[in-house]
C-alpha positions in Angstrom: -6.2 15.7 -16.3 -2.7 15.5 -17.6 -1.1 17.2 -14.6 -3.0 15.0 -12.2 -2.0 11.9 -14.2 1.7 12.8 -14.1 1.5 13.3 -10.4 -0.2 9.9 -10.1 2.6 8.3 -12.0 5.3 9.9 -9.9 3.5 9.0 -6.7 3.0 5.4 -7.7 6.6 5.1 -8.9 7.9 6.2 -5.5 6.8 2.9 -4.1 9.6 1.3 -6.0 12.0 3.0 -3.5 11.1 0.1 -1.1 13.1 -2.2 -3.3 16.2 -0.1 -2.6 15.7 1.4 0.8 14.6 -0.2 4.1 10.9 0.0 5.2 11.6 0.1 8.9 14.5 0.2 11.4 14.9 -1.1 14.9 17.8 -0.1 17.1 18.9 -1.4 20.5 21.0 0.8 22.8 22.7 -0.4 26.0 25.8 0.3 28.0 27.6 -2.6 26.5 26.7 -1.4 23.0 27.3 2.4 23.2 26.9 2.9 19.5 23.8 0.6 19.4 23.0 -2.5 17.4 20.1 -2.9 15.1 18.4 -4.1 12.0 16.8 -2.7 9.0 13.6 -4.4 7.7 13.4 -4.6 3.9 10.6 -6.0 1.8 12.5 -9.2 1.2 14.4 -9.7 4.5 16.3 -8.4 7.5 19.7 -6.7 7.3 21.9 -5.7 10.2 22.9 -2.1 10.5 26.5 -3.2 11.0 28.1 -6.4 9.8 27.6 -8.5 13.0 24.4 -6.9 14.4 22.0 -9.7 13.5 24.5 -12.2 15.0 24.8 -10.1 18.2 21.0 -9.8 18.5 20.5 -13.5 18.1 23.2 -14.1 20.7 21.4 -11.8 23.2 18.0 -13.3 22.4 19.3 -16.8 23.0 19.8 -16.1 26.7 16.2 -15.0 27.3 14.6 -17.7 25.1 13.7 -15.8 22.0 14.0 -17.4 18.6 16.6 -16.5 16.0 15.7 -13.8 13.6 14.0 -15.3 10.6 15.8 -15.8 7.3 14.2 -14.5 4.1 12.8 -17.9 3.2 11.4 -18.5 6.7 8.6 -15.9 6.4 6.0 -15.8 3.7 5.9 -12.0 4.0 9.4 -11.6 2.5 8.3 -13.2 -0.7 4.7 -11.8 -0.8 5.3 -8.1 0.1 7.6 -7.4 -2.9 5.0 -8.8 -5.2 2.3 -6.7 -3.6 4.3 -3.4 -3.7 5.4 -4.1 -7.3 1.9 -4.8 -8.4 0.5 -1.6 -6.7 3.3 0.5 -8.2 2.6 -0.9 -11.7 -1.2 -0.5 -11.3 -0.8 3.1 -10.2 1.5 3.9 -13.1 -0.9 2.2 -15.6 -3.8 4.3 -14.2 -1.7 7.4 -14.6 -0.7 6.6 -18.1 -4.3 6.0 -19.1 -5.1 9.4 -17.8 -2.4 10.9 -19.9 -4.0 9.8 -23.2 -7.7 9.9 -22.5 -10.1 11.0 -19.8 -10.2 9.0 -16.7 -12.3 9.6 -13.5 -10.2 10.8 -10.6 -12.0 8.2 -8.6 -9.5 5.7 -10.0 -6.8 7.7 -8.2 -8.7 7.7 -5.0 -9.5 4.0 -5.3 -5.8 3.2 -5.7 -5.0 5.2 -2.6 -7.7 3.6 -0.5 -6.5 0.1 -1.5 -3.0 1.1 -0.7 -4.0 2.4 2.7 -5.9 -0.9 3.5 -2.8 -2.9 2.4 -0.6 -0.7 4.6 -2.8 -1.2 7.6 -2.9 -5.0 7.1 0.9 -5.0 6.7 1.4 -3.1 10.0 -1.0 -5.4 11.7 0.9 -8.5 10.5 4.2 -6.9 11.5 3.0 -6.2 15.0 1.5 -9.7 15.3 4.9 -11.1 14.4 6.7 -9.0 17.0 4.2 -10.0 19.7 4.8 -13.7 18.9 8.5 -13.1 18.6 8.8 -11.3 21.9 6.4 -13.4 24.0 6.7 -17.0 22.7 9.8 -17.8 24.7 11.8 -21.1 25.2 10.9 -22.4 28.7 14.5 -23.8 28.9 16.1 -20.3 28.4 19.2 -19.5 30.5 17.5 -16.3 31.9 13.9 -16.3 32.9 12.8 -12.8 33.7 9.4 -12.1 35.3 7.5 -9.0 36.4 6.4 -8.2 40.0 3.5 -10.7 39.7 5.7 -13.5 38.5 4.6 -13.4 34.9 7.2 -13.8 32.1 8.3 -10.5 30.7 7.5 -9.6 27.1 10.5 -8.6 24.9 8.3 -7.3 22.1 9.9 -4.2 20.5 7.6 -1.2 20.0 5.8 -1.0 16.7 6.5 2.7 16.6 8.5 4.7 19.1 10.8 3.9 22.0 10.6 1.3 24.8 12.8 0.1 27.6 13.4 -3.7 27.5 15.6 -4.8 30.5 18.8 -2.7 30.2 18.1 -1.9 26.6 16.3 1.0 25.0 14.6 -0.1 21.8 13.8 2.4 19.0 11.5 1.5 16.2 10.8 4.0 13.4 10.1 4.1 9.6 13.1 4.2 7.3 13.7 5.9 3.9 11.5 3.4 2.0 8.5 4.1 4.2 8.9 7.8 3.8 9.1 7.5 0.1 5.9 5.3 0.1 4.1 7.8 2.4 5.1 10.7 0.2 4.0 8.8 -2.9 0.6 8.1 -1.4 0.3 11.8 -0.5 1.0 12.6 -4.2 -1.7 10.3 -5.3 -4.2 12.2 -3.1 -3.0 15.4 -4.7 -3.6 13.8 -8.1 -7.1 13.0 -7.0 -7.7 16.5 -5.7 -6.4 18.2 -8.8 -8.4 15.8 -11.0 -11.6 16.2 -9.1 -11.2 20.0 -9.2 -10.8 19.8 -13.0 -13.9 17.6 -13.4 -16.0 20.0 -11.3 -14.7 23.0 -13.5 -15.8 21.1 -16.6 -19.3 20.5 -15.3 -19.7 24.2 -14.2 
């Protein structure tokens, strides 16, 4: 179980990369912004890709009635998510350390992984719900009021994942380094479970 436990520790520790690198990235491309403008989404707040990107995005959003981008203290997620990720990383490392010094069922590795998957799904659902509200709950007194062919107000919600045309902009929304580190870490915890489970079966044989 030692090799499985070491892999579990490494996989759990990779979650800590989210405290250094962005989780997600959204980029807007348009003729007036040939190099694009965008923001990186961190566990504890938003950061422009370039110095004035958040200010430029807020300026564009003002014309179509979208709210300003939230500050770190304006969304509960930015104070809660770091605690959740830190706790899950610590829990996984503790489980791995226990496995180093005495026998532990690989089901503990699997249980950690399932919990992490559930939390990830809930986090993505919350992120998407925020973007829906952000892109559709518009100021009726906005300078520009764009509607579709049926006269309904347009939605300016960025894609959760992928590319989408929004007026004369092309929005790109993809995971960043932190998300890739988290995903690889979760994969390693599955490997730890697989190795541990294989070892248990060999002992019973």
